[in-house]
Steps between C-alpha positions, in 0.01 A plus 500: 500500500631838405355781709322772306662838448233765546684808381757637260722557803462135591601390153804726504606395848456128443759504227754631745493202736851365509659174587593657835483194726799270494462122473368351822462838667217734591536868572242593763389860548344562841474758777536278804785685668399534866619244757203264495446542126865438408495184709191387312658566159804293597274200559394498136855564382630200694226270370572599140874448542434152641334425166831581331401844369653841560307781668603847387370733767368838386368668815369857480428666835164661564219329692222606265680379187486829310878510449505138388229565243692798363807282455295221343348734241844631411636148462204390289522796264873440457430139403643337811221403741579262789379140499261567786378818664295571809182639345149486635137578437380650175858586405544130415230526236649823364840335446328199344307723259830640380616148416786478750387210715533130440243221534523294822206269426718191464646547848164598645312204356757247618496641853118553499516870588130545424420258783753651741422871463186690602333643192556857622874425489521297180301760306768759572771263376335443161469692177220391265470178700870409490745512789773760452594554864526300821397614851731469796259605773194690611556808715238657718552875483247621759697414814569709807827411677528609861751507783300380803745647752428854379125441522545374855702808599247734340210315663307445177365213292573425136240689290230318307366800307661812356322723750648285777838523329499878530400487869769240576765681295443821699572317826805323357635831377443652843695210651804600294490247219446530124151354445543403134820383332490602135727570207434808291490325163207508259430127516501504881263798504270306264522189720382701799230673295351177365486359856297802610278474191432131562446549873261794470340421165482121506582250222214603269598866511865406457425288194291771335774757558819310424395213274202639310606868529138605540486880485200527732695313765820694440321834536282397796489658845625166633821540301543852636451370855755224437754749369442719806569206734806407297640853533458491880748212518780728384521656847586162652807444282843632601660789312784287361278270291572651157659243269520235771488141373221281638734261682660788688151598614442139609822516699354794693222271625742216568733726698227665707518843340158483335179330603345394169554456129245441224681274257465172314611175657847529349558707814479177697815382327683786673362402841601139435848599388534698823410192705161634611198281575137584413270541796793572728737752342252635248133480411349454155136595443297613203523874434222699670156420363623221272465186712262349243702605196823394337699723265718266298830553326656213307871489437568324172762449234416556136716297265642682198562342163857365490700324230690174523384164631718512813367841594142390442558190715648707782207741479244217506675346801485835679125520438453142621707556816304809597179299524645198681410454869857527629546848356148621575545402864855624559455821303179602672633417845781745430293761316207517742242420232291188440541245219317559176473123468201343676515200731832585662587371848448776759694368799813712441308823449431738788175644632512802267527272198219276627276804532596608150432154354160479669402854401610448139255212469217663697516837321501325164156374598354814659609759245771648717794383286619803302811572289747757626501828312823614662682185392389475141233234526176693442578719203752595235832664577373820334199528732707397798755770421225761475366397841850508648553857382176633646518308826861579587471866400189539714649312796813713499342838431330743736327689219277228348163435664328161510235636262766612253682169530176314426454700180863457399491123564188442291633716217844334502353149487261595220788642295722193556246234402 
């Protein structure tokens, strides 16, 4: 099967694909550079090398992946894409439309991926019904991570709603601690914003706004109220947050400098790497107002078209290894996420992961399972970028009102569709 090329650009770019991968090697572009993430990447590297292949590591720092995607586009246009790249969501289909990705159906059929993956996951990995990417995990984005010792000293309980969050944060701040650990980067601002939107608007509102891009929803009073709540959170973040990477913010919670962080479960990998135990050293609960919802983010590798039988074999083996139980278990124990593959043994996973596994299944049945906007699962990169711009500018400006931000957000999304 040769993937369709939907544009003149796609036709031009496809002719540039080189014979970049060497025999028996795969060059892997990813942005797993923090402690827990780097440890997880090394697991896959070691498994591939045991198969007799060579792993050429191409790590690009930046937790949201924006820098990695910039590098990937440059490499693709120059005719030298990597063998595999960490791509997710609708971006997978966009690369497939341009004719860059290879068909993984042979590997998928032999390993019965259709039986092992939930449909919500396998659909993201396919283009026109054919596998072109392979999932490594499922992340829950709407987590609140908390340092229980700070809550004890401040005499408060972990908040269950955003109104409670503000009340609790005031008392934590008065006790001399930073209430909310946060990094001033656009993707982190969007992660916090979508948690507020889900918690105050609910899954149906969230879906209409960030999946369907319904203008009535985007311009509603509810959206204005959500943006107003979101802006209030700025006062609970320390003044040194600008440009801070997410894992440095997590370290603030680990080290007792900050009480809470709203971040996906990759943050748990940092707690684990620091030797911390859930329920004792830290607490993991759904972000305020989202106990019955699950914002998912799927890490995955899209496989690019490579030349040479040895390179194709190495690439196919990489895809196969990613879905095998040994990798799915070890990787997700390190990363903090849960396996994309169903039916995995749960005994080695901690209480946070058990909650995530249970909630993933339950929310899939009750309508609470929603794709993350902030992490490229709910919409195109163009729409996501438009949301990023409005949200981060509003969050970091004193001159934009919630009403103005509502209007700007709706207009920006409409223009980017």
